[in-house]
C-alpha positions, 0 to 999 in steps of 0.5 A, a space after each residue: 803933423 800927418 793925419 795920423 799924428 793929428 788923430 793921436 794928438 786929438 785922442 791925447 787931448 781928450 784923455 788930458 781933458 777927461 782927467 782935468 775935468 775930474 779934478 778941477 773941482 778939487 783944485 777950485 776947493 783948494 783955491 777957496 781954502 787958500 783965500 783964507 790965507 789973505 786974512 790977517 790971521 791967514 798964517 794960522 790957517 796955513 799952519 793948520 793945513 800944513 801940519 795936517 798934510 804932514 801928519 797924513 804923510 806920516 801915516 797918522 790918519 788925521 782929520 780936519 774937523 774945524 769946518 763945522 764952525 763949532 764954538 770952541 771946537 777942535 781944528 783937527 783930530 789925530 789918532 782920536 786926540 782933539 787938537 786946537 792950532 794956535 800960531 802966534 808970534 810968541 809962545 805965551 801969546 799962543 797960550 793966552 789965546 786959549 783962555 776966555 775973558 775970565 782967564 779960564 781955558 776954553 777948549 774942552 773936549 769930552 771933559 778934558 782939555 784939548 791939545 794946543 798945537 804951537 809953532 815948532 820953534 816956540 814950543 818951550 816958551 808955550 810949555 812954560 806959559 801953560 805951566 804958569 796957567 796950571 799953577 794958577 788953576 786956570 785949566 779945569 781938571 789939571 793941577 800938575 804944571 808938568 802936564 803942560 808938556 802933554 797939553 802943548 803939542 809941537 807943530 811940524 813947522 815954525 811960525 815964520 814958515 807958516 807966515 811964508 806958506 800964506 804968501 804967494 810965490 814963497 818957497 814954503 807956499 809952493 812946496 805946500 801946494 806941490 805936496 797937496 797937488 800930488 793927490 790931485 795929480 794922482 786922481 787925474 792920472 788914474 782916471 785918464 790912464 784907465 780910460 786910455 787903457 780901455 780905449 786902446 785895448 778895445 781897438 788893438 786887443 793888445 794889453 801890453 800896448 794898452 798898458 804902455 799908452 796908459 802909463 804915458 797918458 797917466 804921467 802926462 795928465 798927472 803932470 798937467 794936473 799937478 802944475 794946474 793945482 799949484 798955479 791955482 792955489 798960488 792965485 788964491 793968495 794974490 790980489 786977483 782973487 779980490 778983483 773977481 769977488 764982486 762978479 761972483 758975489 753978484 752971480 751968487 746973489 742972483 741964484 737966491 738963498 735956497 739955491 746958494 745954500 744947496 750948492 754951498 753945502 754940497 761942496 763942503 764937509 761938516 755941518 751945514 752953513 746958511 746965509 752969508 756964510 753959504 754965499 761966501 763959500 759958494 762965491 769963493 768956489 766959483 772964483 776957484 772954478 774960473 781960475 782953475 779953468 783958465 789955468 788949465 786952458 793956459 797949461 794945455 795950450 802952452 803945449 800946443 804953443 811950443 809945437 807951433 814954435 817948433 813948426 809942428 802946427 799952424 796958428 789956426 790949429 793952435 786957435 782951434 785947439 785952444 777953443 776946444 780945450 776951453 769949451 771942454 774944460 768949462 763944460 766939465 766944470 759946469 757939469 760938476 757944479 750942477 750934479 754936486 747937490 744930487 750926489 752923496 758926500 764922501 769918496 763915492 760922491 766925489 767919484 761920481 762927480 769925477 765921472 760926471 765932470 769927465 762926461 761933461 767935458 767929453 760932450 762939450 769937447 766933441 761938440 766944440 770940435 765938430 763946430 770948429 771943424 766947419 770953420 778950421 780944418 785940422 792941419 793933419 787933413 790939409 797936410 795929407 792932401 798936399 803930401 798925397 798929391 806930391 808923392 803921387 806925382 813923384 812916384 811916377 817921376 822917379 819910377 819907384 818900386 813898391 819897396 822904395 815907396 814904402 821906405 819913403 813913407 816910413 821916413 815921412 813922419 820924422 821929415 815933416 815933424 817940424 815942417 807942418 807950419 812951413 808947408 801949410 803957410 807957404 804960398 805954394 804948399 805942394 812946391 814947398 813940400 816937394 823941396 823941403 820934405 819929399 825930394 830929400 827922401 827920394 834922393 836918399 832912397 834912389 841913391 841905394 839903386 845899383 848902377 846900371 851899365 848898358 850892354 855893348 852892341 854885339 851883346 844887345 843884338 845877340 839878345 835880340 836874335 835869341 828873343 825873336 827866335 824864341 818867339 818865332 818858334 812858339 808862333 803858330 804858322 797860321 798866325 804869321 803875317 808879314 810885318 810892315 817894317 823892321 821897326 814895327 816888328 821890334 816894337 811888337 816883340 821887344 820892350 825898347 824905346 822908339 829911339 833904339 828902334 829908329 837907330 837900329 833900323 837906320 843902321 840896317 843892323 838887322 834883317 827880318 825875313 819871313 820864311 815858311 817856318 816862321 820869323 827869323 832874325 839874322 845879322 848882316 
């Protein structure tokens, strides 16, 4: 990894962290929601969320309203219709859950019965059970048993699918989390793409290059955010969640009831909650943040781990990157939690929190990077020093032209892409770089040089006579001085090596005379 590659890698990492910091809170909230899946009736909650997201995909504009905990209130609204979700093992039980101890239907909205959403595979059974209740006069304002089909709503998923969605590792659960993760991935990709485009355009003034970089960054960050959201949601369904509960409950208790209430209500929609409900919600969100941060670090670090296995970076660089990633992600999460009570609810508030998280992550990442630079130098900087020294020596050794040197430098990135770790961890980095990287490039470049055939003696001497004669004709008469010997004269006028001069002089192949009109060279 060259210094330029290192810089590009650091920039890419910053864009990743900006996008993740902006959406990690939403992943934590998803985690908090999925904790309910571990409850005895967790599949009912899973079914409610699954039907809601399917209606979103169908463009029906649904809204979740059950978070207000209103007594006998609706769970969802779809195109203005109030819906109560009931996912039980049988259709008749789904309907019986809707009646109080006196046998009277208890879900009334605006003087009218709500729709009861039941499993897709139990719809007919539920309709029959509702028709029986209507005949017995247990549904206020409804006397026609045929109205049962209007009161009972067929869900998009079956009872068994709802049960499996609530379980960790199931195909249905992974599919559900993947669909939910698309929205979060889109947010992360959008933020990182915008920052990438602006940064690249400011540096290059090239809109096409900036767009290309923004697209690549968006896809990469969106993919990381998507995987992170899925894994986070899955952990919320496992026993690990229960293992962290005592720790976060302790922290919440130390915050006090007022701070807990303020934070809890800033991180949810619907009516305000108090006391134990607020403490429970905030504790779940904290656990979600811990899991989200940990998974984000693992996902990002795994990319570097692959590079290390491929020889593209060293273990020290991997540890440094992991440290910077951890601090940056945690800083972004902390910034969001601190700012949450200060912003308004709604899309604008979430947008502000996203920017706060991105800024907090950037500051934390920059600070940790500066601190780690004092301990561990980047691979790119160390490698550049090694390569500069080796290339400088070999440029003189091989008498490279400017064109040949440029060709060597152009082939260098591909040649060292998988050799960084091997070079920097070798006992003699320069020797290893020379043998494994530089020499193959030099041999490839110098192999293109044309073959040189030295002239014979007669041709060479003729060229010498012509050259000396031309110089003698141009030499002013007053400047003429007697040379000490033939060798020194040829050294003065001809770019020949000492071996050539000594050979010519010993053989007496040239006689040098100094007539009145200048230097003349003549053969025997």
